[in-house]
N, C-alpha and C positions, 0 to 999 in steps of 0.2 A: 932413562933420565933418573937423577938421584931423588930421594925423597926431600921434600921441602917442609920446613916447620914454619908455621904462620901463627902469630900472637895478636890478638886483638883485644883492647881494653875495653871495659864497660864505659857507660858515660851518666852523667847526670846532666839534666836540661832544667831551661826555665830560671832557676836561682832566683826564686821569689818573683820580682817585678818583671825580670827580663824574659817574658813569655815569648816563646818562639824565636828568641834572640841569641842566646849563647848557652855554651855547655862546657862540661869539665869532664876529661878523660880520667877514670878511677883506676885503681890497682886491684881490679877484678878483672879475670881474664878468659876469653875464648881461645882455647889452644887447638892447633890442628896439625896433623901430620899427613901430609898429601904425598901418595905414592901413585906414580902414573901407572897405567894398564892399557890394553889395546883397545877396550870399549866398555861402556857403562859403569856407572857409580855405585860404590858400596860404602855406605855410611855406617860407621862405628861409633856410636855416641856413649858417653859417660858424663857422670857430674849432673849438674842443675837441669832439670828438665829432658833427661835422657829418655824418659817414657813417652814423651810426648812428641819427639822429633821424628818428622817423616824421613824413612829411609830409602826412598825412591827419587825420582826426578822432580817431585813436587817440593822437595827440601828447598828452603829459601835460599841457601848457599849455592846450590847446584842451579838453580833457576837464575841467579845473578850470573854465575860463571857461563851459562849457556847464553845468556841475553848479550854479554858483551862479546862473546864468539861470534854470534849472528851479526851484531852491528858492526863487527871489525872484519867479518868476513873470514874469519879463522876457523879451521877445523879443530875442534877440541876432542882429545883423547880422553879415554876414561879414567878413573882414578879410584884408589881405595883411600876413604878419608877418615882417620880417627879424630874423632873430637872430644875434647873435654872442657866443660864449661864450668865456671864459678859464677856465672851471670843468672840470677833466677829470672824465669819467665814472666811478663806482664807486672813487673814490680816498679816500673819507671827507672830502669837502670841501662836502657838503651839494647835490650838483648836482641831485637830485630835488627838495629842498625848494625851491631856488631857482626851479625850474619850477614848482611849484605856486603860489608867491608870484608869480610872473610871469603865470600863468594867471588868478588872480583879480584880478590889476592889469588885465588885458585885458578882463575882464567890466566893470571899472569904467570904464575908458576908454571902451569901446564904449557903455556904456549911460548913463554920468554918473551912476550909483548908486554913491556911495562908501560902503563897508561899515564899520559900527562895528567896532572892534577884535575884539571878542568873536565878532561874526558872522565876521569875516574867517577867524580861527583856528577857528571850530567847521567851516567849510567845508574848511579845510585839512586838519584831522585826518581828515576822510573818506578822504584819499588817503594820508596818512601819520601814523603815531604819535610821529614823533619832534619833539616840541616844542622840544628843544634845538637843533635845526636850523631849524625853521620861524621860531621867534621872532627870532632874531638877523638872518635874512635880510630880515625885515619891520621889525624895530625899530632894528638896527643896536647896535653896542657888545657889551657882555657882558650876557648875559640868563640870568637863573635862571628855568626853566621848569617847571611842573607840570602834569600831564595830570590833569584831575579827571572822575571819572566820576559820573554822575547819572541818575536816572530821571525822565523828564519827566512831564507831567500825564496823557498816555496810556498810561503804563507802559512806554515804551521807553526802551532804555538809550541814554544821550547821553555824549559826552565835550566838555569844554571845556579851554581852556588859560588858566592863570594865568601871567603873564609880568612879571617885574620887571627892567627895564634897569638896568645899574649902570656906572658909571664905569671905564674900562680905564686903568690909569696909564701915562702916556706913555714914562716910563723903561723899562718892560718891553718890550723888542722880540720879534718873532716870526720865527721861521726856519721854513719848511716844506720838506721833502724829498720829492719826489713819485716813488715807483719806477715803473718801466716795466712795471708789471702791476696788475691790478684785483683788488680784494677785495669781492665784492658783499656787501650789508649782510644781506641774509635768511641767506645761508651763514654769515655771521660770527656771526649771532646764534644760529645753530642750534647752533653748537659750544659754547655757554655751557651750564653745569649748570642744571637747573631749581631745585635747592635750594643752599643756601650754609650755613655754619656761623655760629652768632650770633657767633663770633669774628672771623669775616672780615666780617661785616655791621658790626660796630662800628668794626672797623678803617677800613672805607670811609667810614662816616659821619663819624668824627673827622676824617679827611682832607678830605673835601669842605666841612665846615664850616671847617676850618682854611685852606683856599683863599680863601674870602671873607674871613675875618677878617684873612689876610695881606694881601691886596690893599687892603682898606679902611684898614689902619694902615700901610701901606707896608713891612711887614715881608717883604721880598722873599726874604731868606735862608731863610724856611719854605716856599718854593714847591716846592723840591725833594721835601721830605717829603709835602706836600700831593698830589703828582702820583702818588704810589705807590698802587698799587691791587692788589685781590686778586679783584675780580669779573670781568673781562673781558680785560685784556691778557695775564695769564699764560696764557689759553687760546687767544687769537688771535695771539700773537706767533711760536709755534713753527710756525705753518702756512704761514708765507713766510719766504724766505730774507733774512737781514740784519736783520729787525725787532728780534729780540731784541738784537742787536749795538748796534743804535743805542739801545735803551732801556738799556742798560748806561752810556750816558753818565751817567746820574744817579748812578752810583757813582764816577765819574771827573771830577766837576766841577772838581776842583782842577787838573786839566790844561788846563782852558779857562777862563782868566779871564772873568768875566761870565756864564758859563752857569749858569742857575739850574735847568734840567731839561728832561726831555724827555718825550713821551707819544705814543700812537698818536692820530691825528687820526681821530675818528668810529669806523668799523670798519676803518679802514685803506683802501688801503695807505700813505697819506701819514703821514709822521712830522711832528712838531711840535717845536721847542725854544724855550724863552723865555731871554731873555738880556738884560743891561744893557749888554753892549758885545761887540766881536769877533764880530760875526755872520758876517762871512767865513769865519773860522776855523772856527767851529762848523759852518757850511754844508759846508765841505770836509770835516769829520769825519764828517757823517752820509753823504755821498756816498760817502766811501771806504770806510766800513764796509759800505756796500751793495754797492760794487764788489767787495770781497774776498769777497762771497757769488756774484758774477757776475750781479749786479743793476745795470743801467744805471738812473740817476736824475738829477733836476734839483732843484737848490735854489734857493731865493730868499727874500729878506727881505720880508715883506709888513706892510702896517699894519692896525690895527683900524678897520674902517669904522663910525663913529659915526652915519651918517644912516639906514643901512638902505634900504628900498626907497624910490625916488623916481619921480615921474611928472612930464612937463613936456609 
């Protein structure tokens, strides 16, 4: 069998008020070269987090590939997998989701069994419940994702993913600022309250809906309000230096022409800003606010990846 090239984009999720609802594929990539061999997996990682990646079958990509093979009753040959990642670990850019998408793609490459989208996401949800990261990395673009719980014919609880890909307007540019510290998703989810008030729930529902309407109708002036949130950012921001200060850009857009608003990317620590112009100045403002709290960071403008996972 020939070698297979697999490319999976990073993703940002939550987009302010749209908590656990939608995500966006970004032009940072997990790139793989998969070379079949008789048995066993050899992982050769480079790039972001290479020193932390397991090199045996505990690797998340290999686990996902083996899970799909067992579920589909397929025999999976071994492979030499060269991996190069631009996606930093535990920074709110979907590193684990991209690895899961890559692993299921490895299964497809090694077996020739191309999964239906529904099966693909069913398998992916076995490893991670964040459909708002999984769906953009697989489909590309802006994706609204819903995890549907159901009971199968045998009485087992199952989850499936409903995903709708939407167009992202080219006029809205994206700047990400990556601090030099990690924020683990599980820990960041644990700090959130189990209950919320009806008032706060309505507040977020209104703004999540507003974001989709604003993007559809090119009412970019409304994005600032659509990013405001009461369900997760107020609880996460105080846990890391500089995050609250970057979020305050939402109240100071008049100082930065073109700035539409800012949010925490996923569970953090990456911050994301949306703008129509002056991305360099906005990037500088983000890094300066973190530096004022003694946090090193790097900022860059990224594009929306509209292709999602690809194989060749």
